[in-house]
C-alpha positions in Angstrom: 92.9 112.6 90.4 92.6 108.9 91.5 95.4 106.5 92.1 94.9 102.8 92.3 96.8 101.0 95.1 99.2 98.1 94.7 97.9 94.7 95.7 99.9 91.7 96.9 98.7 88.7 94.8 99.1 86.4 97.9 96.8 88.5 100.0 94.2 88.7 97.1 94.3 84.8 96.8 93.9 84.5 100.6 90.8 86.7 100.5 89.3 84.8 97.7 89.7 81.3 99.2 88.4 82.1 102.7 84.7 81.4 101.9 85.3 77.9 100.3 87.4 77.0 103.4 84.7 78.2 105.8 82.1 76.3 103.7 84.1 73.1 104.1 84.4 73.5 107.8 80.6 74.2 108.0 80.0 71.0 106.0 82.3 69.0 108.3 80.5 70.2 111.5 76.9 71.2 110.5 75.9 71.8 114.1 78.4 74.5 114.9 80.2 75.1 111.7 77.7 77.7 110.5 78.8 80.2 113.1 82.3 80.3 111.7 80.8 80.5 108.2 78.8 83.5 109.1 81.8 85.2 110.7 84.0 84.5 107.7 81.3 85.8 105.3 81.1 89.1 107.2 84.8 89.5 107.2 85.1 88.4 103.6 82.4 90.9 102.5 84.5 93.7 104.1 87.7 92.4 102.5 86.1 92.1 99.0 84.7 95.6 99.4 88.2 96.8 100.2 89.7 94.8 97.3 87.6 96.7 94.8 87.3 100.1 96.6 91.0 100.8 97.5 92.4 103.9 96.0 93.9 107.3 96.8 92.4 110.6 95.5 94.1 114.0 95.4 91.5 116.7 95.0 92.0 120.5 94.9 91.8 120.6 98.7 92.6 117.2 100.2 94.4 113.9 100.0 91.8 111.1 100.5 92.5 107.5 101.0 89.9 104.7 100.7 90.3 101.1 101.9 86.8 99.7 101.6 84.8 101.2 104.5 87.8 102.9 105.9 88.3 106.5 104.7 91.1 108.9 105.7 91.5 112.4 104.6 94.1 115.2 105.2 93.9 118.8 103.8 96.7 119.5 101.3 97.8 122.6 103.1 98.3 120.5 106.3 100.5 117.8 104.8 104.0 118.0 106.2 105.6 114.9 104.8 104.9 111.7 102.7 107.3 108.9 103.3 107.5 105.1 103.0 106.6 102.9 106.0 107.1 99.1 106.1 105.4 98.4 109.5 103.0 95.5 108.8 100.8 96.3 111.9 100.4 100.0 111.2 97.2 99.9 109.1 95.1 97.8 106.8 96.8 97.6 103.4 97.2 95.3 100.5 101.0 95.4 100.6 103.8 95.7 103.2 105.1 98.9 101.5 102.9 101.8 102.7 102.9 105.5 102.6 103.0 107.5 105.8 101.2 110.8 105.4 101.9 113.2 108.2 100.1 116.4 108.9 100.5 118.9 111.7 98.1 117.2 114.0 97.7 113.7 112.6 99.5 111.0 110.7 98.3 107.8 109.0 99.6 105.0 106.9 98.0 103.9 103.6 98.7 101.4 100.8 101.4 102.4 98.2 99.9 103.5 94.9 100.6 101.7 91.6 101.8 104.9 90.0 104.1 106.2 92.7 105.9 108.6 90.3 102.7 110.3 89.3 101.5 110.7 92.9 104.8 112.2 93.8 104.5 114.8 91.0 101.0 115.7 92.0 101.8 116.0 95.7 104.9 118.1 95.0 102.8 120.5 92.8 100.0 120.8 95.3 102.0 120.7 98.5 105.1 122.7 97.7 106.1 123.0 101.4 105.8 119.3 102.2 108.7 116.8 102.3 107.7 114.2 99.6 110.1 111.2 99.8 108.4 108.5 97.7 
């Protein structure tokens, strides 16, 4: 079952205006501005990929999180807790409100889903021993 993630409109706008800004700087300094333009295009490509490919998926065996090229997975039997985290430096995310998924050996933070109630229900059904506090 897939769950779309919440996206902060300000971050989405920022991502969409980076290329025009870089193009303006490249036009203002044609000798060296293209270097910044190339860097911005590479970063922008990854961010646009993440914009359209950010979701969580709960399968029969694992909780999977996708943020563009970044993929994280934790087996359902290994999940110990799912709580909120508001640390802005913890991981890439489209919002400041994140989920912290903790297993016995690892933990990671991911974007909060749009339908938090449905994700809570699914996780409580499939991880009866986990502490789900979302």
